[in-house]
C-alpha positions in Angstrom: 60.3 45.6 58.6 59.6 46.8 55.0 55.3 47.6 54.3 53.6 47.2 51.5 53.6 51.0 50.1 57.7 50.4 51.2 57.5 47.1 48.6 55.6 48.6 45.6 58.5 51.5 45.6 61.3 49.1 45.6 59.3 47.8 42.7 59.3 50.9 40.8 61.8 52.2 42.1 64.5 48.7 40.7 61.8 48.1 37.1 62.3 51.9 36.4 66.8 51.2 36.8 66.4 47.7 35.0 64.9 49.4 32.6 66.4 52.4 31.5 69.5 50.5 31.8 68.0 48.6 28.9 67.9 51.1 27.0 71.3 52.9 27.4 72.6 48.7 27.0 70.3 48.8 23.4 70.4 52.4 22.2 67.1 51.7 20.5 63.5 52.5 21.0 62.3 49.3 18.7 58.9 47.2 20.2 60.6 44.4 20.6 63.7 46.0 22.5 60.8 47.7 24.9 58.9 43.9 25.1 61.9 41.7 26.0 63.5 44.8 28.8 59.8 45.9 30.7 59.3 41.7 31.5 63.0 41.1 32.3 63.1 44.2 33.6 59.6 43.5 35.5 60.1 40.5 36.9 63.9 41.0 38.4 62.1 44.3 40.2 59.2 41.5 41.9 61.9 38.9 42.4 64.1 41.7 44.4 61.3 43.6 46.1 62.6 44.3 49.0 64.8 46.6 47.0 68.9 46.1 45.5 68.0 48.9 43.3 71.1 52.5 44.3 67.9 54.6 44.7 66.3 52.0 47.0 67.4 53.9 50.4 68.3 56.8 49.0 67.2 60.4 50.0 66.0 62.6 47.3 67.2 65.7 48.7 69.5 68.1 47.2 71.7 68.3 49.2 71.5 63.5 48.8 72.2 64.5 45.1 74.8 66.7 45.1 76.7 64.5 48.0 76.1 61.6 45.4 78.0 63.4 42.7 81.0 64.3 46.1 80.9 60.8 46.0 81.5 59.0 43.0 83.9 62.2 42.9 85.9 60.8 46.1 85.2 57.3 45.3 87.1 57.7 41.8 90.5 59.9 43.6 91.3 57.1 46.8 90.8 54.9 43.0 93.5 56.7 41.6 96.0 57.2 45.0 95.1 53.2 45.8 96.1 52.2 43.0 99.3 53.9 42.8 100.2 53.2 46.8 99.0 49.2 45.5 101.2 48.8 42.5 104.3 51.1 44.0 103.9 48.0 47.5 103.7 45.7 43.6 107.3 47.5 42.0 109.2 47.6 44.8 109.2 44.0 47.5 111.1 46.4 49.9 108.7 48.8 50.7 107.5 47.0 53.9 104.0 45.3 53.7 102.2 45.0 57.3 98.6 42.8 56.4 95.6 42.7 58.1 92.5 42.4 59.6 91.2 46.0 61.6 87.8 46.4 62.8 86.1 49.5 62.0 83.0 50.7 62.9 80.3 53.0 60.8 77.6 55.3 61.4 76.0 54.3 58.4 72.2 53.6 59.4 71.0 51.8 56.3 70.9 48.5 54.7 72.1 49.6 51.3 73.7 52.7 52.8 76.5 49.8 54.8 76.5 47.9 51.0 77.6 51.0 49.6 80.1 50.8 51.9 81.2 47.8 52.2 81.6 47.6 48.4 83.1 51.0 48.1 86.2 49.8 50.6 86.3 46.1 48.3 86.8 48.4 45.0 89.8 50.6 46.0 92.8 48.1 45.4 94.5 47.3 49.1 91.3 47.1 51.1 88.7 44.0 51.0 85.3 44.1 53.2 86.2 41.1 54.9 82.1 41.1 57.3 80.4 43.6 58.7 78.3 42.7 61.4 76.0 45.6 62.8 77.9 48.8 63.1 81.0 46.8 63.4 82.6 46.4 59.8 86.1 43.8 59.1 88.3 45.1 56.6 91.5 42.5 55.0 94.2 45.7 54.7 97.0 45.3 52.8 99.4 47.8 54.2 98.2 48.2 57.7 98.8 52.1 58.4 96.6 52.1 61.9 95.7 49.1 63.9 93.7 51.7 67.2 89.7 51.7 66.1 89.6 55.6 65.8 92.6 55.6 63.5 92.0 52.9 61.2 87.9 54.6 60.4 89.7 57.8 60.6 91.7 55.7 57.6 89.4 53.2 56.0 85.8 54.7 56.0 85.3 58.2 57.8 85.8 60.0 53.5 83.1 57.5 52.0 81.2 57.8 54.9 81.0 61.4 55.6 78.9 61.6 51.2 77.0 57.9 51.3 76.1 59.6 55.3 74.2 62.2 53.6 72.5 60.1 51.3 71.3 57.5 52.7 71.6 57.2 56.6 
């Protein structure tokens, strides 16, 4: 359950994140831009006070910050690799397709950590997060390389999870 203190923290983090994004999109600090941005950011932050921000359950430690940068590097590397794998499948129909929904396990305990994991898997071509139920994640895999839970977890989840665990727990 969220305490009043953590909800207040979530509102502040969400407001700051939205306001920063608003200012980056507008590129100027005019009074009208600041007022509209602050009003909209506050309305959204209050509407989602249980948290919706990347930083909601983020551990602000030096190791977590480094892991965050490493995570994005790993994500973009996997994105690049999977785009080429999927392009090869599409361009060469003789390549064996083996679509399946596989069950993988996550060690992540926080909502945001699990959400980031599921989104990372979905954003990587060839995989799609279908359902998250407790420690289990069901993933549609265009070219199943392992049907054993531990092997599938190692192929799909482990790389992302190693960074997300440091960032979120």
